[in-house]
C-alpha positions in Angstrom: 18.2 -28.3 -11.1 16.3 -26.1 -8.7 14.0 -28.4 -6.6 10.7 -27.3 -5.0 8.4 -29.4 -3.0 4.6 -28.8 -3.6 2.3 -30.1 -0.9 -1.3 -29.7 -1.9 -4.1 -32.2 -1.6 -6.3 -30.7 -4.3 -5.2 -32.1 -7.7 -6.3 -29.2 -9.8 -4.5 -26.6 -7.6 -1.4 -28.8 -7.4 -1.3 -29.2 -11.2 -1.7 -25.4 -11.6 1.2 -24.7 -9.3 3.4 -27.5 -10.8 2.8 -26.4 -14.4 3.7 -22.7 -13.7 6.8 -23.5 -11.6 8.0 -25.9 -14.2 7.6 -23.2 -16.8 9.8 -21.0 -14.5 12.6 -23.6 -14.6 12.0 -25.5 -11.4 12.0 -29.3 -10.8 8.9 -30.2 -8.8 8.5 -32.8 -6.1 4.8 -33.5 -5.4 3.0 -34.6 -2.3 -0.7 -34.7 -1.4 -0.5 -35.2 2.4 1.9 -34.5 5.2 3.4 -37.9 5.6 4.1 -38.1 1.9 5.7 -34.6 2.0 8.1 -35.6 4.8 9.0 -38.8 3.0 9.7 -36.9 -0.2 12.0 -34.5 1.6 13.9 -37.4 3.1 14.4 -38.8 -0.4 15.2 -35.4 -1.8 17.5 -33.6 0.7 18.4 -31.1 -2.0 15.0 -29.4 -2.1 15.5 -25.7 -1.3 11.9 -24.4 -1.1 8.7 -26.1 0.1 5.1 -24.9 -0.6 2.8 -26.2 2.1 -1.0 -26.1 1.9 -2.5 -25.6 5.4 -5.7 -27.6 5.1 -4.7 -31.3 4.5 -6.3 -34.7 4.9 -5.4 -36.9 7.8 -4.0 -35.9 11.2 -1.2 -33.6 10.0 -2.0 -30.1 8.7 0.4 -27.8 7.0 1.4 -26.1 10.3 2.5 -29.5 11.7 4.5 -30.3 8.5 6.2 -26.9 8.8 7.1 -27.6 12.5 8.6 -31.0 11.6 10.6 -29.7 8.7 12.0 -26.8 10.9 12.9 -29.3 13.6 15.5 -30.8 11.3 16.2 -28.2 8.7 16.7 -24.5 9.3 17.9 -23.8 5.8 15.0 -24.8 3.5 12.6 -22.0 2.5 8.9 -22.5 3.4 5.9 -20.8 1.9 2.4 -21.6 3.3 -0.5 -21.9 0.8 -3.9 -21.1 2.3 -7.4 -20.3 1.2 -8.0 -18.7 4.6 -7.7 -15.0 5.1 -7.8 -14.8 8.9 -4.9 -12.9 10.4 -4.2 -15.7 12.9 -3.5 -18.3 10.2 -0.9 -16.1 8.7 0.8 -15.4 12.0 0.6 -19.1 13.0 2.2 -20.2 9.8 5.1 -17.7 10.2 5.6 -18.5 13.9 5.8 -22.3 13.2 8.8 -21.5 10.9 7.4 -20.5 7.6 9.2 -17.7 5.7 6.2 -16.4 3.7 2.6 -17.1 2.9 0.4 -16.9 -0.3 -3.4 -16.6 0.0 -5.4 -18.5 -2.6 -6.4 -17.6 -5.3 -3.0 -16.3 -6.4 -1.6 -15.5 -9.8 1.2 -17.5 -11.5 3.4 -14.3 -11.5 2.9 -13.7 -7.8 3.7 -17.3 -6.8 6.7 -17.5 -9.1 8.1 -14.2 -7.7 7.7 -15.5 -4.1 9.5 -18.7 -4.9 12.2 -17.0 -6.9 12.9 -14.6 -4.0 13.0 -17.3 -1.4 15.1 -19.6 -3.6 17.7 -16.9 -3.9 18.1 -16.8 -0.1 17.6 -20.5 0.6 19.9 -21.4 -2.3 22.7 -19.4 -0.9 23.0 -16.8 -3.5 25.0 -14.6 -1.1 27.7 -17.1 -0.3 30.3 -14.9 -1.9 30.2 -12.9 1.4 33.3 -13.6 3.5 34.2 -12.7 7.1 32.3 -12.1 10.3 30.2 -9.5 12.0 31.1 -9.5 15.7 29.1 -7.5 18.2 29.4 -9.2 21.6 27.7 -11.4 22.6 26.9 -12.2 18.9 29.1 -13.5 16.1 27.6 -13.7 12.7 29.7 -15.7 10.2 28.7 -14.4 6.8 30.6 -17.1 4.9 28.7 -20.1 6.3 25.7 -18.0 7.4 25.6 -18.9 11.1 25.0 -17.0 14.3 26.5 -17.6 17.7 25.6 -16.0 21.0 28.2 -16.4 23.8 29.8 -19.1 21.6 26.5 -21.1 21.4 25.0 -21.7 17.9 21.5 -20.3 17.3 19.6 -22.0 14.5 18.2 -19.5 12.0 16.1 -19.7 8.9 17.4 -18.0 5.9 15.0 -15.1 6.4 16.0 -14.8 10.0 19.7 -14.8 9.0 19.0 -12.0 6.5 17.1 -9.9 9.1 19.8 -10.1 11.7 22.5 -9.5 9.1 20.7 -6.3 8.1 20.5 -5.3 11.8 24.1 -6.0 12.6 25.2 -4.1 9.5 23.3 -1.1 10.8 23.9 -0.9 14.6 22.1 1.8 16.3 20.2 2.8 13.2 16.4 2.9 13.3 15.2 0.9 10.3 11.6 1.3 9.1 9.5 -1.8 8.4 9.5 -0.8 4.7 13.3 -0.7 4.6 13.6 -4.1 6.2 11.0 -5.5 3.8 12.8 -4.1 0.8 16.2 -5.3 2.0 15.2 -8.9 3.0 12.2 -9.7 0.8 13.0 -7.5 -2.2 11.4 -4.5 -3.7 9.1 -6.6 -5.8 7.6 -8.4 -2.8 3.8 -8.8 -3.2 3.0 -9.4 0.5 2.2 -7.3 3.5 4.6 -5.4 5.7 3.4 -7.2 8.8 5.6 -10.2 7.8 8.5 -8.1 9.2 6.9 -7.9 12.6 6.3 -11.6 12.8 9.8 -12.5 11.8 11.2 -10.0 14.3 9.1 -11.6 17.0 10.4 -15.0 16.0 14.0 -13.8 16.0 13.6 -12.2 19.4 12.5 -15.6 20.8 15.8 -17.1 19.6 18.2 -14.3 20.6 16.8 -12.3 23.5 17.4 -13.2 27.1 13.8 -12.1 27.7 11.8 -11.8 24.5 9.0 -9.9 26.3 11.5 -7.2 27.2 14.0 -7.2 24.3 17.3 -5.4 24.6 18.9 -6.3 21.3 16.1 -5.7 18.8 14.1 -2.8 20.1 10.9 -1.3 18.7 10.9 2.2 17.4 7.2 2.9 17.9 5.3 3.8 14.7 8.4 3.3 12.6 10.3 0.0 12.8 13.2 -1.5 14.8 16.7 -0.8 16.0 19.6 -3.0 16.7 21.7 -2.3 19.7 24.2 -4.4 21.7 
């Protein structure tokens, strides 16, 4: 069964999400606050995708829940649910380790499509890949979906893995933001192209010697990004 955690403190919104995801074939694990969500994940380690509301009761908001999940699990897919529309909230959610965000109100079709796309990546749909991509100092194992730099493991989310795999498969090629979005998030992705920029920024923090002066993932101004080692 495909398990999804839904963290939402408002009962009516949580019920709406739960009903629609159940109709789409998911088993739902529910939580109404951050501590409960973390406890549910400990009891259900096979959860592949988590939907986290940002505004929560108590001392732990959705950003903090996301940070704590990412500290122990780089594989689970995370989508932030927020009623806010400010740009900084979206960026903050992605920089704390989320893979995507959905702004309330959202349609059942949009939410299900986002979960489906993320579940395909987090669920390991592409495990039939075999072999390695080696471009010193990097080694990407496409069988177990891991990255090493100078023989040191770098923890990646599933989205970050997909982004760097795309780059390493296209060395020296300028990739537009739209190309990256289509390849990693899918052509039916409902969101904004700026999610590419935030994930590249997050990836640079992990792989670059100096993220403020990147030499592996360089910007092609007004177009996109290029991978060069």
